[in-house]
C-alpha positions in Angstrom: 83.3 75.6 77.9 85.9 73.5 79.6 84.8 72.7 83.2 88.3 71.8 84.2 89.6 75.2 83.2 86.7 76.9 85.1 87.6 74.8 88.1 91.2 75.9 88.0 90.2 79.5 87.8 87.7 79.1 90.7 90.5 77.6 92.8 92.9 80.4 91.9 90.4 83.2 92.6 89.3 81.5 95.9 92.8 80.9 97.3 94.2 84.2 96.2 91.4 86.1 98.0 91.2 84.1 101.3 94.9 84.4 101.7 94.8 88.2 101.5 95.3 90.3 104.7 92.1 92.3 103.9 90.0 89.1 103.9 91.5 87.9 107.2 91.0 91.4 108.8 87.4 91.8 107.7 86.6 88.2 108.6 87.6 88.8 112.2 86.8 92.5 112.6 83.2 92.4 111.3 82.1 89.7 113.8 83.5 91.9 116.6 81.5 94.9 115.4 78.4 92.8 114.9 78.7 91.3 118.4 79.2 94.8 119.7 75.9 95.9 118.2 74.3 93.1 120.3 76.2 93.5 123.5 76.6 97.3 123.8 72.9 97.9 124.4 73.0 95.4 127.2 76.1 97.1 128.6 74.4 100.5 128.3 71.4 99.3 130.3 73.7 98.2 133.1 75.7 101.4 133.2 73.3 104.2 132.0 71.5 104.9 135.3 71.2 108.7 135.6 72.6 110.5 138.6 70.2 111.5 141.3 68.8 115.0 140.7 67.4 117.2 143.4 64.4 119.2 142.3 62.9 122.0 144.3 59.1 122.2 144.0 57.0 125.3 144.3 53.4 124.0 144.3 50.9 126.9 144.2 48.1 124.5 143.3 48.5 122.5 146.5 47.5 119.3 144.7 50.6 118.2 142.8 53.2 117.8 145.4 51.8 114.7 147.1 52.1 112.9 143.7 55.8 113.8 143.4 57.3 110.8 145.1 61.1 110.3 145.2 62.6 107.8 142.8 66.0 106.3 142.2 66.9 109.3 140.1 64.8 112.2 141.5 64.6 113.7 145.0 61.8 116.2 145.4 62.2 119.1 147.9 59.2 121.1 149.0 60.0 124.8 148.4 56.5 126.0 148.3 57.1 129.0 150.6 60.1 130.3 148.6 60.1 132.8 145.8 60.6 130.9 142.5 62.8 133.6 140.9 65.1 133.7 143.9 65.2 129.9 144.0 66.2 129.7 140.4 69.0 132.3 140.9 70.4 130.3 143.9 70.0 126.7 142.6 73.7 125.9 143.0 74.0 127.3 146.5 70.8 125.6 147.5 72.0 122.2 146.3 69.2 122.0 143.6 69.6 120.7 140.1 66.2 122.1 138.9 63.2 124.1 140.1 59.6 123.0 139.3 57.0 125.7 139.6 53.3 124.6 139.5 50.9 127.5 139.1 47.7 128.0 141.0 44.5 126.3 139.8 42.6 128.3 137.2 38.8 128.5 136.9 38.9 125.5 134.5 40.9 123.4 136.9 44.1 123.7 135.0 47.7 124.4 136.0 50.9 125.3 134.2 54.2 123.6 135.0 57.6 125.1 134.4 60.8 123.2 134.9 64.1 125.2 135.1 67.5 123.7 135.3 71.1 124.7 134.7 71.6 121.7 132.4 69.0 119.9 130.3 67.5 117.0 132.1 67.1 113.6 130.5 64.0 112.9 128.4 62.8 110.0 130.7 63.1 112.2 133.8 61.1 115.1 132.2 58.5 112.6 131.0 58.1 111.1 134.5 57.6 114.6 136.1 55.1 115.5 133.4 53.2 112.3 133.9 52.9 112.8 137.6 51.6 116.4 137.2 48.9 115.1 134.8 48.0 112.3 137.2 47.5 114.8 140.0 45.3 117.0 137.9 43.3 114.1 136.6 42.5 112.8 140.1 41.6 116.3 141.3 39.2 116.8 138.4 37.6 113.4 139.1 37.1 114.3 142.8 35.7 117.7 141.9 32.6 116.0 140.4 31.6 114.7 143.8 30.4 111.4 142.3 30.9 108.5 144.6 33.2 105.8 143.1 33.8 107.8 139.9 37.5 107.0 139.8 36.7 103.3 140.1 34.1 103.6 137.4 36.5 105.3 135.0 39.2 102.7 135.8 36.8 99.9 135.0 35.7 101.6 131.7 39.2 102.0 130.4 40.1 98.9 128.3 43.5 97.3 128.5 43.3 94.6 125.8 46.4 93.1 124.4 45.9 91.5 121.1 47.5 88.1 120.9 48.6 86.9 117.4 48.8 83.2 116.5 49.8 81.4 113.3 48.4 78.0 112.4 50.4 75.4 110.5 49.1 72.8 108.1 48.5 70.4 111.0 46.3 72.9 112.8 48.8 73.6 115.5 48.7 77.2 116.7 51.9 79.1 117.6 52.3 82.5 119.3 53.7 85.0 116.8 54.7 88.6 116.9 54.5 90.6 113.7 57.1 93.1 114.9 59.6 90.2 115.0 58.8 89.2 111.4 59.2 92.9 110.3 62.6 93.3 111.9 63.7 89.9 110.5 62.5 90.7 107.0 64.4 94.0 107.0 67.6 92.3 108.2 67.4 89.6 105.6 66.7 92.1 102.8 69.5 94.4 103.9 72.1 91.6 104.3 71.4 90.3 100.8 71.4 93.8 99.3 74.8 94.5 100.9 76.3 91.1 99.9 75.2 91.4 96.3 76.5 94.9 96.1 79.8 94.2 97.9 80.8 91.0 96.1 79.3 92.0 92.7 81.5 95.1 92.9 84.4 92.9 93.9 84.0 91.0 90.6 84.0 94.2 88.7 87.1 95.5 90.5 88.9 92.2 89.9 88.2 92.3 86.1 89.3 96.0 85.9 92.5 95.2 87.8 93.5 92.3 85.6 92.6 94.3 82.5 94.7 97.3 83.6 97.7 95.2 84.4 97.4 93.3 81.1 97.4 90.0 83.1 94.2 89.1 81.3 96.1 88.9 77.9 98.1 86.0 79.4 95.1 84.3 80.9 92.9 84.4 77.7 95.8 82.8 75.8 95.2 79.7 77.9 91.5 79.7 78.6 88.4 81.2 76.9 87.2 84.6 78.0 83.9 83.1 79.1 85.6 80.4 81.2 87.6 83.2 82.9 84.5 85.2 83.6 82.5 82.3 85.1 85.5 81.1 87.1 86.0 84.5 88.6 82.3 84.9 89.4 82.0 81.5 91.1 85.3 81.8 92.9 84.3 85.1 94.5 80.9 83.7 95.3 82.6 80.9 97.3 84.7 83.5 99.1 81.5 85.4 100.0 79.8 82.3 101.4 83.0 81.3 103.4 83.2 84.8 104.9 79.4 84.8 105.6 79.6 81.5 107.5 82.6 82.6 109.5 80.9 85.9 110.4 77.8 84.0 111.7 79.9 81.4 113.7 82.3 84.0 115.2 79.6 86.5 116.0 77.5 83.9 117.7 80.5 82.7 119.7 81.4 86.3 120.8 77.8 87.1 121.7 77.5 83.9 123.7 80.6 84.4 125.7 79.8 88.1 126.3 76.3 87.3 127.4 77.5 84.7 129.8 79.7 87.3 131.6 77.1 90.0 131.5 74.0 87.9 132.3 74.2 88.0 136.0 75.1 91.7 136.2 72.2 92.5 133.8 69.7 90.6 136.0 71.1 92.3 139.1 70.8 95.7 137.5 67.2 95.0 136.6 66.4 94.7 140.3 62.8 94.3 141.4 61.3 96.0 138.3 62.6 94.2 135.2 59.8 95.7 133.1 61.5 99.1 133.1 64.7 97.5 131.8 62.9 95.7 129.1 61.1 98.9 128.1 64.6 100.5 127.8 65.4 97.9 125.2 62.4 99.1 123.2 60.0 96.3 124.2 56.7 97.3 125.8 56.6 94.5 128.3 54.1 94.0 131.0 56.3 91.3 132.6 59.6 89.7 131.8 59.1 86.2 133.1 56.1 84.1 131.9 54.6 81.9 134.6 53.2 78.5 134.0 49.6 78.6 132.7 49.7 82.4 132.2 49.2 84.2 129.0 52.5 84.8 127.2 54.1 88.2 128.1 55.5 90.5 125.4 59.1 89.4 125.8 57.9 85.8 126.0 56.0 86.3 122.7 59.2 87.6 121.0 61.2 84.6 122.2 58.4 82.1 121.3 58.2 83.7 117.8 61.9 83.4 117.3 61.9 79.8 118.6 59.1 78.8 116.2 60.7 80.2 113.1 61.9 77.6 110.5 65.6 78.6 110.6 66.6 75.8 108.2 64.1 77.1 105.6 65.4 80.6 106.0 69.0 79.5 105.5 68.1 77.5 102.4 66.1 80.3 100.9 68.9 82.8 101.7 71.5 80.6 100.0 69.4 80.0 96.9 68.6 83.6 96.3 72.0 84.8 97.3 73.7 82.4 94.8 71.5 83.2 91.8 71.0 86.8 92.7 74.7 87.3 93.1 75.4 85.3 89.8 72.9 87.5 88.0 74.4 90.8 89.1 78.0 89.6 89.1 77.8 88.7 85.5 76.5 92.2 84.7 79.3 93.7 86.9 81.9 91.5 85.1 80.6 92.8 81.7 80.9 96.4 83.0 84.4 95.8 84.3 85.5 94.3 80.9 84.2 97.4 79.1 86.2 100.0 81.0 89.9 100.5 81.9 89.5 102.1 85.3 86.8 102.3 88.0 86.2 106.0 87.3 84.7 105.1 84.0 82.1 102.6 85.5 79.6 105.2 86.7 77.7 105.6 83.5 77.5 101.8 82.9 76.9 100.9 86.5 73.9 103.1 87.2 71.3 101.0 85.3 72.5 97.9 87.2 72.4 99.4 90.7 69.0 101.1 90.3 67.0 97.7 90.2 68.9 96.7 93.4 67.9 100.0 95.1 64.3 99.6 93.9 64.3 96.0 95.3 65.5 97.3 98.7 62.8 100.0 98.9 60.1 97.4 98.0 61.5 95.1 100.7 61.1 97.9 103.3 57.5 98.3 102.2 56.9 94.5 102.0 57.0 94.0 105.8 53.9 96.3 106.1 52.0 94.6 103.3 53.8 91.3 102.4 50.9 90.1 100.2 50.4 93.4 98.3 50.7 93.6 94.5 54.0 95.5 94.6 55.5 93.0 97.0 54.3 90.1 95.0 55.6 91.4 91.7 58.8 92.6 93.3 59.4 89.0 94.4 58.8 87.7 90.9 60.8 90.2 88.8 64.3 88.6 88.7 66.2 91.9 89.3 64.4 92.6 92.6 63.2 89.1 93.7 66.3 88.1 95.7 65.9 91.0 98.1 62.1 91.3 98.1 61.4 87.5 98.5 63.8 87.4 101.5 61.8 90.2 103.1 58.5 88.3 102.5 59.8 84.9 103.7 59.2 85.5 107.5 55.5 86.2 106.7 55.0 82.9 104.8 55.1 82.5 101.1 53.4 79.7 99.1 55.6 77.1 97.6 54.5 77.8 94.0 55.6 81.5 94.4 59.1 80.3 95.4 59.2 77.9 92.4 58.1 80.6 89.9 60.4 83.2 91.3 63.5 81.0 91.4 62.7 79.7 87.8 62.5 83.2 86.5 65.7 84.2 88.4 67.6 81.2 87.0 66.4 81.8 83.4 67.2 85.5 83.6 70.7 84.7 85.0 71.3 82.3 82.1 70.3 85.0 79.6 72.3 87.8 81.2 75.3 85.5 81.7 75.2 84.7 78.0 74.9 88.3 77.0 77.6 89.4 79.5 79.9 86.7 78.2 79.7 88.2 74.7 80.5 91.6 76.0 83.3 90.2 78.2 84.9 88.3 75.4 85.4 91.4 73.3 85.7 94.1 76.0 88.4 92.3 78.0 90.9 92.9 75.2 89.9 96.4 74.3 92.4 99.1 75.4 92.8 102.8 74.8 89.1 103.6 74.1 86.3 104.6 76.4 83.4 102.2 75.8 79.9 103.5 75.3 76.5 101.9 75.2 76.7 101.9 71.4 79.9 99.9 71.6 78.3 97.3 74.0 75.4 96.9 71.5 77.9 96.2 68.7 79.7 93.6 70.8 76.4 91.9 71.6 75.6 91.5 67.9 78.9 89.9 67.2 78.9 86.1 66.8 
């Protein structure tokens, strides 16, 4: 192959695609959408406070009402002397949003609680009311035993242990780690690589079909070899993918940074005196938000510490290596498929065996964050057709260097073999017109010298 010709084709493919309006639109729109995914939850936290609801309480047990203290979103009104049915019928006139009816105590020291409202109440509000009813009944039962200090005894018996997880490096230094952070990161890395290989591999196939359908390829192969055209197209689109990915990261980071700087003060103000509830709204079970000097790291602090201790440079390097060779492997297969058909409607039969290993790799990656050292995760990260996705998912949990070496070596060797086979199919199929190719045809083309 002539490297100069391949370089010309790479340059042509790269410049033609980065100058397209579709490239420019997706390059600038996607970071906005990705930044929105980060900023919108923060904005919702600042603006999603529920309106105050007035709840009338008919407490026939005479033990629950003292536990129903008003909050920022609930005002309780004692209506114990009223008829519940009449109260429910006149909620609007009485200025009530809901009626809570607590039954009398049974022989087993139990009560029933019924909440009636015109409109369904929020889940958090209903959970809060339910929790207070249970607290009232629990305290009443404890007191009914007439054992002095029983509540203190039970409180001292209940454990509240929070397991702290640490990782130790080769130098014996321990760093706080949070497995949940690794799990989320592994899912994100695996998903991003899956989407990139699928997206840009399909782009190679579409480009080959487009040139073949327009007969432009006949002019191109008169000047360069078909294999040079295939590799130039694959590498050119790979460079487009890397360019777009880098721009997405930079632009998304810039938008999130600017947005956070404007929202930061308002977010802290909205957290008020109880920031823990706001953090819990983000899905983090935090006991405190701010870690104090000398104190055990809090949940949010553990997350931040874990993110800060991650080897970002290593992740970027591993991502680039597996993206390049994983993409090259699948792109060569997609190019062969594109050369064997005349329109995208004919690709389904040939494309299915190529996309199934990608899907299997993604499913293994989802499983891998639960058991990163299991047999299926290990072999999934070694088999070349699944290793790019699975190995990325295992990377946050730590992978021995020899596994990277073996996995990459197998991936490169498989890419070389598939590229050679795909080139043979591409060389013949790119000039075939007027006939729908079958697996039998592909096998014949592979046997040709």
